[in-house]
N, C-alpha and C positions, 0 to 999 in steps of 0.2 A: 765557771768564773773566768774572766779574761785573764790571760797570763800577765804577770807583772811587767814583763819585758816590753809589752805594747806601750806602756806609759814612758819607757826609758828610750825606746828606739822606734821610730815610724818608718823604718827602711822597707823598701818593696820586698826585699828577699825575706824579711821576717814576717811580713803580712801574707806572703804567698803560702807560707806554711799553714795558714789558717783556712785557705780556700779548699773547697771540696768540688768534686765533679758533679755538676748538676745536669740531670737528664731532663728536667721539666722546669720551666720558668713559671713560678707562682704568680698569678695575676689577681687573685682574691685578696682584698685588703684584710689583713689580719686583725683579729680582735685583741685589743690590749688587755693585759691582766690587771694592771693597776687602775684604781679609780682616780688617782691623782699622780702626776709626774711633772716635774719642772727640771728639765735637763739644762744645766748651765753650760752653754757653749761659747760664752764670752772669752774663756781662756781654754786654749787647747794645747796639748792633748787632754781629753777628759773622758769619763766613763759614767754610766748610769745603769740601773737595773729595772726590769719590768717584772714585778711579783705581785701576787695576790696579797692584799694587806693582812697582817697578822690579826687585826681586829675581826675581820670576816671569818678567818679560820677559827679563832677562839670562840667566837659567838656561835658558829655552827657546831663545834664540839660541845659547848656548854648546853646547847639545845638538845643535842643527841643524847647526852648523859641524863638530862631531864626526862626525856621521853622514855629511856630505859628504866629510870627509877619509878616512873608512873606505872610502866608495864609490870614491874615486879611487885609494886604495892597492890595493884589490882589482883594479881595472882595470890598474894598472901591473904588478901581480904576474902577471897573465895575459899581458901583453905580453912581459915578461921571459921567461916560460916558452916562449912561441912563438918568440922569437928564438934561444933556446939549446935547441932541441928535442933530446931524447935519449931514452934508454931509459925513464927514469922521468918524462918529461913527461906532463901530463894529457892525456886524450883530447879530441878537438874538442868532444864533447857536454858534457864536464865544464867546459871553458873557457867555453863559451857559458852555462852555468848560473852560473858565477862572474861573468861579465860582466853578465848580466841582474840578479843579486842586487846587484851593485855599484851599478847605476843606480837600483835601488829605494831603496838607502840615500841616494843623492843626492837623489832625488825627495822622500823623507820629510824630509830636512834642510831643503830649500828650502821645503817646506810649513810646517814649524815656524817658520822664520824669518819667513815672510810673515805668518803668523797672529799671531805675537808683536808684530811691528811694527805691524800693524793695531790691536791692542789699545791701543797707546799713543795712538791717535787718538780712542778712546771716552772719555767722562767726563761727569760731572755736577758743577756747582758750585752751592752753596746759600748763601743769605743769609737771616738771621733778624733782624728789627729789633724795635722795641717794639710796632709795630702791624701790620706787614706781613712777609711772607716771599716769596722768589723762588727759582725753580729755573732753571738754565740747562743744557740737554742738548746735548752735542756728539757728533757722529757723523762718520765719515770722508766727505769729499767732499760734506758738506751744511752749510748755514748753521745756526749755533747757534739752538736753539729756546729762547725765553725765556718764562717764565710767572711770574706773581705773584698773590698773593691776600692778603686781610686775615687776620690771625691768628684772628679770630673765626670764620672758616669752617673752621678746623681742628678735627677731632672731639675729639682727645685724644692722649695719649702712649701708644702701643701697644707691647706686648711680644709678639714672635712668634718662632718657631724655624723653621729651614729645613733640610731634609735635603739635603746636597750629595753627589751620586754622583760617584765618581772612576773614570772609564773603565769603568763598569758592573761594577767589581770589589769596591769597598768604599765606604763613605760616612762622613761626619761631620756633626755638627750645628752650625749657625751660629745664634748668638743675636743678634737684632736688636731694638733699641728705636728707634721712629721717631715722628715727629710726623705723625699720619695726617690726610689730606685725603680727602674723598669721591672726588676724581679722583686715582688713585694716582700719576700722573705728577707731581703736586705734593706728594706725600708726601716728607718730608725725614728720612733716617736720622740718628739722634742718637748711637747707640752700636752697634758691630758687633764681635763677638768669637767666637772658637771656644771660649774658656774661659768657662763660665757661672758661675763662682764669684762670689758676692755680686751676681748679676744682679738680684735683687729689690731690694736696697738702692739700686742704680743706677737702677732703674726708678722707685722712689719719689722719689729725689732729682731726676730729670729732670722728673717730673710736677709737683713742687712749684716747681721753677725756672720751668717754662713756664706755671704756674698753670692747668693743664689736668687733667681727670680721667684716671686710669690706666684704660686699656681693653684688652680682650682679644677677639680675633675667634674665635668658636666657630662651629660648623656651623649654629647657630640665630640667628646674628647677633652684634652687639657687645654685650658686657656692660661696665658700669663698676664699678670696684673702689675703695672708699674708700682714701685714702692710708694710714690707720692699719691697714688690713687686708692691705696688700700683703705684708708680711713675716710674717703670721700663718700658722701651719701648717694643713694641711688637717684634721687631727683636731680642732684648736681651733675651726676654722670650722664643722665639723659639730656639735660639742658646743654651740656658741653658737647653733645653729639658722640660721645664715647660709647654709648649704648644706643643702637638704632631702633627705631619704632617703625614698623611697616603698616601701611593702611590697607594693604591688599588682604582681602578675605577677613577683614577686622570684624565684620558682623555676619560672617558665615559661621554661626555658633554651632559647635558640635552638640550632639545629643547628651553628652556628658555633663552639660552645664545648663543652668537656667539663669537668665540675666534680667534684672529689673533696673531701669535707669530712670533718673529724674534730673532736674537742674542742679541739685546739691550733692548727689551721690550716685554710686553704681553698686548694686548688690549682685554677688555671684554665688550661686548655690551648686557645688559639685554634687552630681547625682551618684554618689558612692559613699558607703559607710566609712567613717574615719575613726577607728578605735583600735587600741592594743588588746582589747578584750577578745580572746580567740573563741572559735567555735567549740573547741574541746572544753574550754573553761565553762562555756554556757551549758554544755551537756552535763558536766560534773555538777553544776549548781542545780540544774533541773533534776538530776538523779538524787541529789542530796535532799531536796524538797520532799519527794515522795518517799525516800528512805526514812526521813524523820517522822513523816505521818504513819508509816507502816510500823516502825518501832514503838511510837507512842500508843498505837492501837494494841500491838501484841503484848507490850509490857504493862499495859493498864496504868499509865502514869497518873498520879493523883490530881493533876491540874486539868483544867478544862481543855477540850479538844479544839474549840474555836480560836483561842489565843495562839495556839501552835500553828494553826492554819493561816492566821493573819500575819504573824511575825515571819513565818517561813515564806509566805508568798511575797513579802516585801523584800527580804534579803536574798532569796534564791530565785525569784522570778522577775519582779518589777525592776530592781536595781540592775541585775545582770542584763535584762533586756534593754534598758536605757543605755547602758555601757556599750552593749554590742551593736545597737543600731544608731549610735551617735553619728551625726554629720556635722561638717563645718559650714560656716557661712562667712563670706568675705565682703566687707562693705568699704568701698574706697570713696573718700571725700577730701576736701581741702585740709581737714584736721589730721588726716593720715589714713591708715588701714586698720579697721576694726575686725578682729577675728572672733567669731562667735561659735559656740557649739550648740547643736539642736539636740535636745534630750527628749525623746518620744514626742517629737513635733513642737516642743516648747524651746525657743532659743534662749540661751543665757545672755547675760550682759556683755561677757567676753572681755577683751583687753584691746587697748588702742596702741598701735605702732605709729608714733609721730613721724612726720617727714624727716626731721633731723636724725631719727634713729634708723631709718631704712638703709641697709648696707648693700644687699644684693638680692637678685631674683633669677634662679637658675633651675633648669630641669636636670636632675641627676639620675643615675642608675644605681640602685643599692646593690652592693656586691653580696650582701648577707641574705637577701630574700629575692634578688633578681627582679625587682619591681621598679618601675619608674615613679618618680614623684617630683612635684614642684616644691622647692624650698625657698622660703623668704628669710633672709638673715636681717636681724634688727638689734643692734647694740648687744650682740652676744646671745640674743634669744632666737631660736630657730623654730620656724613653723613649717610643717610639711602639709601640703595640700594635694588632694587627688591621688594619693598613693595607690598604685594598682591600675590607673587608667592608661590607655594607650599613649605612647610617646607623642604622636602627632597631635592628639588633643591637649596634652600638656604644653607642647610648643606653642599652640594657638593661645592657651591660657597665659603663658608667660608674656607673649607679645601684647595681648589684651590688657593685662594688668599694667604693663609699662606704658601703654597708650593712655590709660586712665590716670596714671601718676603724672604723665605729661600734661594732661588736660586739667586736672584739678590742682596739682601741686606746682607745676612749672609755668604753664601759660598764664594762669590767674595771678601767680606771683610777679611775673613779668609785666 
C-alpha cells in the first residue's frame, strides 16, 4: 500500500525514497488485474488500486469447494457399494474408475482454491500528485517494489485495447486508457472497462485533466492526436486531409486478401482464420469425443450408441471446427462497414458500423502475442482484422480501407 505521507507531501525528496534501481526497462504492456477501474484524477493528489475483484476470487473458491465435495461424494458412493455388494453392484474395474475420477475432482478443486487465494496477494497501487507519480507492485512472498517519477517523464494519455482469451474457447475486448511511461512498469491505468461505450469522450476528458497529449500506439510507433480530433469520425478526418490516402499500389493486392467490387460496395476476405478458439482446445474436444464413445462402449451405458455419436459429433467436432476455422468478411459501402463471420463457408449477417460511428483504423503490434493486426475502432466497439498477417499486408489493407471509405462515404457525400 502507498504510504500515507504521499498524499500529504509531494516533495521530490520524499518520492525519491520510493524509487528503485532498475536494470531493465520493461517495454511489454502489462496486463491489468481489475476488470473495471475508474481512476479519478480530476483532483490531485489521488490514489487507486489494481486488484482482482473479490467476486472472481470467491466464485473460484466456491467452485473449488463444489468440486471437492463432488469428489468425496463419489468416493463415499463407491465405499457404500462395496460394503453392500450384491447382484447389481459395480464391477471392481468400474469402482476403480469412479474412485480415480473422484480424486481428479478433488485435485481440480484444490488447484482452483490455491490459485484464487494467490491472486489476492497480487496487486498494484498508484499515486498521482501535481508533479510526481508513483507505482507500488506487490507480489506473493516478495517485498513491495516501489517506483516513482516526475509527471514530465510521462509521454501522454494512451488508449489501447486488449483481446482477452477465455480458456482458448472465446474472447472479449478490454478497453484501457492509461498514463504511459517509457518504462511500462511505471505506466498507470486510468480507466479499464469491457464496455467501450463513450470511450473516446473519456479519453479526451482524461487527456485534458492530465494536461497530456492523447496518444495511440501503432505498429510504426506512437502517434499524437489533438484533443479536438479525438471524437471526430474517420470519414471526417479523411475528408479534412488529416488522414492521407495513397493511390500508389492501391490495387496491387497481396495474396492475403480477396477483393470483390461493384458500384455499390467492396468486399474484402482476409485469407486467414480469425478465431480465439485455439488448436489445443480443438485437440481436447476431439479427444473428449472419442473418450466419451470409448467409455460408453466399455461401461455398457443403457441408452443407444447412435444418440451419443450424434450429440458428441455436434458439440465436440462440428461446433469446434466452425469456431476454429472462422474467418472474417468486411463489406464497405455508403451505409458503412459491415463485419461478417464465415462459419464453415456460410457467412453470418454480422453487424454494421455506420459512418458516424467509425473512429480510427490502425495497424498495431500486440505486445502479448507479438502479432500484427488491423484494428477498427467504432463508438467503443473494437474489431480486429487479419491478426497474424505480415505487417506490410496489413499496411496495404489499412490504406485500401481508407480509400474505400473516401470513395463511398466522403466523395459521394460531397
